[in-house]
C-alpha positions as CSV (number, residue, x, y, z in Angstrom):
1,X,23.3,10.6,1.2
2,X,20.2,10.3,0.0
3,X,17.3,12.0,1.7
4,X,14.9,10.5,4.0
5,X,12.1,8.9,1.7
6,X,9.2,6.7,2.4
7,X,8.0,6.9,-1.3
8,X,8.9,8.5,-4.4
9,X,7.3,11.1,-6.5
10,X,7.4,11.9,-10.3
11,X,5.9,14.8,-11.9
12,X,6.1,15.3,-15.5
13,X,6.3,19.3,-16.9
14,X,5.1,19.6,-20.1
15,X,6.3,23.0,-20.8
16,X,9.7,22.9,-18.8
17,X,9.6,19.4,-20.8
18,X,11.0,17.5,-17.9
19,X,10.3,15.4,-15.2
20,X,10.8,16.3,-11.4
21,X,11.6,13.6,-9.0
22,X,10.6,14.3,-5.1
23,X,11.5,12.0,-2.0
24,X,8.6,12.3,0.5
25,X,9.2,11.4,4.2
26,X,5.6,10.5,5.2
27,X,6.7,10.7,8.8
28,X,7.2,14.4,8.7
29,X,5.5,15.4,5.8
30,X,8.1,16.7,3.9
31,X,9.1,16.6,0.0
32,X,12.7,17.7,-0.8
33,X,13.7,17.7,-4.4
34,X,16.3,14.7,-5.7
35,X,16.3,15.2,-9.5
36,X,15.5,17.5,-12.7
37,X,15.7,15.2,-15.8
38,X,15.4,17.0,-19.0
39,X,13.3,15.3,-21.8
40,X,13.5,17.1,-25.1
41,X,10.0,17.1,-25.3
42,X,6.3,18.3,-23.4
43,X,5.9,15.5,-20.5
44,X,2.7,14.2,-19.4
45,X,1.4,10.9,-18.9
46,X,3.4,8.5,-16.8
47,X,2.9,5.0,-15.9
48,X,5.3,2.5,-13.3
49,X,5.6,-0.9,-14.0
50,X,4.4,-3.4,-11.4
51,X,8.1,-4.3,-9.7
52,X,8.8,-0.3,-9.4
53,X,12.2,-0.6,-11.6
54,X,10.7,1.1,-14.7
55,X,8.9,4.3,-15.6
56,X,7.5,4.9,-18.9
57,X,6.5,8.5,-20.0
58,X,4.9,10.0,-23.1
59,X,5.9,12.7,-25.2
60,X,3.2,15.1,-26.7
61,X,5.1,16.2,-29.4
62,X,6.5,15.7,-32.5
63,X,8.2,12.9,-32.9
64,X,5.3,11.2,-30.5
65,X,7.1,8.6,-28.2
66,X,7.3,7.4,-25.1
67,X,10.8,7.3,-22.8
68,X,11.5,4.5,-20.7
69,X,13.4,5.4,-17.3
70,X,15.2,2.9,-15.0
71,X,14.3,3.4,-11.4
72,X,16.7,3.8,-8.5
73,X,15.2,1.9,-5.9
74,X,17.1,3.7,-2.8
75,X,17.1,7.1,-4.5
76,X,14.6,7.2,-6.9
77,X,16.4,8.9,-9.3
78,X,15.8,8.1,-13.2
79,X,18.0,7.1,-16.2
80,X,16.9,7.1,-19.4
81,X,16.8,3.1,-21.2
82,X,15.7,4.3,-24.2
83,X,12.2,5.0,-26.5
84,X,9.8,3.9,-28.5
85,X,7.4,5.5,-31.0
86,X,3.9,6.2,-30.5
87,X,1.4,6.5,-32.9
88,X,-0.1,10.1,-31.6
89,X,-0.1,12.7,-29.0
90,X,-0.5,10.5,-25.9
91,X,-2.9,11.3,-23.2
92,X,-2.9,8.1,-21.0
93,X,-0.6,5.5,-20.8
94,X,-0.7,2.2,-18.9
95,X,0.3,-1.6,-18.6
96,X,-1.6,-4.5,-18.6
97,X,-1.7,-7.3,-16.0
98,X,1.5,-9.2,-16.7
99,X,3.7,-5.8,-17.9
100,X,4.5,-7.5,-21.2
101,X,2.2,-4.3,-23.2
102,X,1.3,-1.0,-23.0
103,X,-1.3,0.7,-23.7
104,X,-2.0,4.4,-25.1
105,X,-4.9,6.2,-25.8
106,X,-4.4,9.3,-28.5
107,X,-6.4,12.5,-27.8
108,X,-6.3,14.1,-31.3
109,X,-5.5,10.8,-33.0
110,X,-9.1,9.3,-31.9
111,X,-7.3,5.9,-31.3
112,X,-5.7,3.2,-28.7
113,X,-2.6,1.2,-29.1
114,X,-0.7,-1.6,-27.5
115,X,3.2,-1.5,-27.8
116,X,5.4,-4.7,-26.3
117,X,7.7,-4.4,-23.8
118,X,10.7,-5.8,-24.6
119,X,12.2,-8.3,-21.5
120,X,14.7,-5.4,-20.4
121,X,12.0,-3.5,-19.7
122,X,11.7,-1.1,-22.4
123,X,8.5,-0.2,-24.3
124,X,9.0,-1.9,-27.8
125,X,7.7,-1.1,-31.2
126,X,3.6,-0.8,-31.8
127,X,1.9,-4.4,-32.3
128,X,-1.6,-3.1,-32.7
129,X,-3.8,0.2,-33.2
130,X,-7.6,0.2,-32.9
131,X,-9.9,3.5,-33.7
132,X,-11.9,4.7,-31.3
133,X,-14.6,7.4,-30.9
134,X,-13.3,11.2,-30.5
135,X,-10.7,12.1,-28.6
136,X,-9.9,8.9,-26.7
137,X,-8.7,9.7,-23.2
138,X,-7.8,6.9,-20.7
139,X,-7.2,3.4,-21.3
140,X,-6.8,0.7,-18.5
141,X,-7.3,-3.2,-18.3
142,X,-9.5,-4.6,-16.2
143,X,-8.0,-7.4,-13.4
144,X,-7.5,-11.0,-15.2
145,X,-6.4,-9.3,-18.5
146,X,-9.4,-9.8,-20.3
147,X,-10.7,-7.0,-20.9
148,X,-9.3,-3.6,-22.0
149,X,-11.4,-0.2,-21.2
150,X,-11.0,3.0,-22.8
151,X,-12.9,6.3,-22.8
152,X,-13.7,8.5,-25.6
153,X,-14.0,12.2,-24.4
154,X,-15.8,13.7,-27.9
155,X,-17.9,10.4,-28.1
156,X,-19.8,10.2,-24.7
157,X,-18.6,6.6,-24.9
158,X,-16.7,3.9,-22.9
159,X,-15.3,1.5,-24.7
160,X,-14.8,-2.4,-24.0
161,X,-13.0,-4.1,-26.0
162,X,-11.4,-7.8,-25.2
163,X,-8.0,-8.3,-24.7
164,X,-5.7,-11.2,-25.6
165,X,-2.7,-11.3,-23.2
166,X,-0.5,-13.6,-25.5
167,X,-0.6,-11.5,-28.7
168,X,-1.5,-8.0,-27.5
169,X,-4.8,-7.7,-29.7
170,X,-7.7,-5.7,-28.9
171,X,-11.2,-6.9,-30.2
172,X,-14.9,-4.6,-29.6
173,X,-16.9,-6.4,-27.1
174,X,-20.4,-6.7,-27.6
175,X,-22.2,-4.2,-26.6
176,X,-18.7,-2.6,-27.6
177,X,-19.3,0.8,-25.2
178,X,-21.8,2.1,-22.9
179,X,-22.7,6.0,-23.4
180,X,-22.6,8.3,-20.8
181,X,-24.9,11.2,-20.6
182,X,-24.6,13.6,-24.0
183,X,-21.6,16.3,-23.5
184,X,-20.8,14.8,-20.5
185,X,-17.3,14.1,-21.5
186,X,-15.8,10.8,-20.3
187,X,-11.8,11.2,-19.1
188,X,-10.3,9.7,-16.6
189,X,-11.9,6.2,-14.7
190,X,-10.9,3.6,-12.4
191,X,-12.1,0.6,-10.4
192,X,-12.7,-0.3,-6.9
193,X,-10.2,-3.0,-5.4
194,X,-13.0,-5.7,-5.8
195,X,-13.4,-5.0,-9.6
196,X,-17.3,-4.6,-8.9
197,X,-17.6,-1.1,-9.2
198,X,-16.1,1.9,-11.8
199,X,-16.0,5.0,-11.2
200,X,-16.0,7.6,-14.4
201,X,-14.8,10.9,-14.2
202,X,-16.7,12.8,-17.2
203,X,-14.6,16.8,-18.0
204,X,-17.0,18.8,-19.4
205,X,-19.7,18.4,-16.6
206,X,-17.8,17.8,-13.7
207,X,-20.0,14.8,-12.9
208,X,-18.9,11.1,-11.2
209,X,-20.8,7.9,-12.9
210,X,-20.6,5.5,-10.6
211,X,-21.2,1.9,-12.9
212,X,-21.4,-1.6,-11.6
213,X,-19.0,-3.9,-13.4
214,X,-19.5,-7.5,-14.4
215,X,-16.2,-9.3,-14.4
216,X,-17.4,-12.5,-15.8
217,X,-19.1,-10.7,-19.0
218,X,-17.7,-7.3,-19.2
219,X,-21.0,-5.4,-19.4
220,X,-21.4,-1.9,-17.5
221,X,-24.5,-0.3,-15.8
222,X,-25.5,2.6,-14.5
223,X,-25.7,2.9,-10.6
224,X,-25.4,6.7,-10.0
225,X,-24.1,10.5,-10.7
226,X,-23.1,12.8,-8.7
227,X,-21.5,16.2,-8.9
228,X,-17.8,16.9,-8.3
229,X,-18.3,21.0,-8.4
230,X,-18.8,22.8,-5.8
231,X,-22.3,24.3,-4.2
232,X,-23.3,27.4,-6.5
233,X,-20.9,26.9,-9.3
234,X,-22.3,28.8,-12.2
235,X,-19.5,28.7,-14.6
236,X,-18.0,26.2,-17.4
237,X,-16.8,22.7,-15.5
238,X,-13.5,21.0,-16.2
239,X,-12.8,18.0,-14.5
240,X,-9.2,16.3,-14.3
241,X,-8.5,13.5,-12.2
242,X,-9.7,10.9,-10.1
243,X,-8.3,8.4,-7.0
244,X,-9.3,6.0,-4.6
245,X,-7.6,5.9,-1.4
246,X,-5.9,2.5,-0.5
247,X,-8.4,1.3,2.1
248,X,-11.6,2.2,-0.9
249,X,-13.2,4.8,1.8
250,X,-12.5,7.5,-0.2
251,X,-12.8,8.8,-4.0
252,X,-11.3,12.3,-4.8
253,X,-12.0,14.1,-8.1
254,X,-9.8,17.5,-8.9
255,X,-12.0,20.3,-10.7
256,X,-9.6,23.0,-12.7
257,X,-12.7,25.9,-13.0
258,X,-12.3,26.2,-9.2
259,X,-9.3,24.7,-8.6
260,X,-10.6,22.2,-5.9
261,X,-10.4,18.7,-5.0
262,X,-13.9,17.2,-4.2
263,X,-13.9,14.4,-1.7
264,X,-16.8,11.6,-1.6
265,X,-17.3,8.8,0.9
266,X,-17.9,5.5,-0.6
267,X,-20.2,3.0,0.5
268,X,-18.8,-0.1,1.3
269,X,-21.6,-2.2,0.4
270,X,-23.1,-0.9,-3.2
271,X,-20.5,1.9,-4.1
272,X,-22.7,4.8,-4.2
273,X,-20.9,7.8,-3.0
274,X,-21.6,10.2,-0.7
275,X,-20.6,14.1,-0.6
276,X,-17.9,15.3,2.0
277,X,-16.6,18.6,0.9
278,X,-14.1,20.6,-1.0
279,X,-11.1,21.3,-0.6
280,X,-8.9,24.7,-2.3
281,X,-5.4,23.7,-3.7
282,X,-3.1,24.8,-6.6
283,X,-4.2,26.8,-9.5
284,X,-5.7,24.5,-12.3
285,X,-4.8,21.0,-10.6
286,X,-4.6,18.4,-14.0
287,X,-3.1,15.9,-11.4
288,X,-3.0,14.7,-8.1
289,X,-1.8,11.3,-6.6
290,X,-2.2,9.6,-2.9
291,X,0.4,8.6,-1.1
292,X,0.1,4.4,-1.1
293,X,-0.3,4.8,3.0
294,X,-3.4,6.9,2.7
295,X,-2.1,10.1,4.8
296,X,-1.1,12.3,1.7
297,X,-2.5,13.9,-1.5
298,X,-0.4,15.8,-3.8
299,X,-1.3,17.8,-6.1
300,X,0.0,19.8,-9.1
301,X,-1.3,23.3,-10.4
302,X,-0.9,24.1,-14.3
303,X,-1.1,27.5,-13.3
304,X,0.5,28.1,-10.4
305,X,3.6,25.6,-11.6
306,X,3.5,24.6,-7.6
307,X,2.8,21.3,-6.0
308,X,0.9,21.0,-2.7
309,X,1.1,18.7,-0.2
310,X,-2.2,18.1,1.6
311,X,-2.6,15.9,4.8
312,X,-6.1,13.5,4.7
313,X,-7.2,13.0,8.0
314,X,-7.6,9.5,9.1
315,X,-11.2,9.8,10.4
316,X,-13.1,11.9,7.7
317,X,-10.9,11.0,4.7
318,X,-10.8,14.6,3.8
319,X,-7.4,16.8,2.9
320,X,-6.5,19.5,4.9
321,X,-4.7,22.4,3.6
322,X,-1.3,21.9,2.7
323,X,1.5,21.6,4.9
324,X,4.0,22.3,2.3
325,X,4.5,24.0,-1.6
326,X,6.9,22.9,-3.6
327,X,8.2,25.0,-6.9
328,X,8.0,22.7,-9.5
329,X,8.7,22.9,-13.7
330,X,6.0,24.9,-16.2
331,X,3.0,23.5,-16.8
332,X,3.0,20.8,-14.1
333,X,0.4,18.1,-15.1
334,X,1.3,14.2,-13.5
335,X,1.7,13.3,-10.5
336,X,2.9,9.3,-9.6
337,X,4.0,8.1,-6.1
338,X,5.7,5.2,-5.3
339,X,7.1,3.4,-2.4
340,X,10.8,3.6,-2.0
341,X,13.3,0.3,-1.9
């Protein structure tokens, strides 16, 4: 019998080279282990297909590759379907709006790539390759599939490319990039649901840039910059992950030097951020995720090797103290939550 699950949770573990599958009962606030799947390499970035039938996982060691896994909708269990090459050590994966193309960003290789998705959902061969600034970190397509953006942490740039969804080709836009503050280190980014704002987390100074996004012209304009650091912090910042609540009212960011989650209220009119507070979480929280129902935040600690399940206050939007901690593999770093069924 499968454990009761409203959501399936997938956690990649780099050092133990495996994927952990968990069931999340959203009513009880309980996580139950379902499966541990060895993959034979440091598993890091994950992306799930829009139909929730396939999960793609990047292995960050030679030979660099992406593994495609079938998702059992009832249990959440994974079964390998195949592997395909990646051009380099990959920090981020994503799929285009059509589900036909897989994007990859290589931190060590300073490049982004586009691979074909085959008819059965497996990742296929690399079709296009584009060199970027230093340390490409994240890559995502904007709604409408006309533009693809990627961050270069070492060059302080957010690159904008035109995207041909028929061929998968990427072409630098004009202008080809938006520049952050010198030394900020652009890392993760996301759009609001209306695709009018873009939120960019900078790793090296733990700031968040709020940018206006023009979906017609592919242009970015700065609106606000805030800090994700707790008041009084004076060490070396090390920001990591960024997620927006499903209702668009709250933005959360993780910071590894302080092992905290920063939360912000999002102004419905102009997208500006108002700090709400900081919540302690697992040691060195490289990755976290929000449940699609908005009730839970799941954070993993690279040094604690645990996952923490934080309840989210429906009124304030703030995560509370964990109601459950669960031991995982070694060096957990990426969390993905998928609705069951």
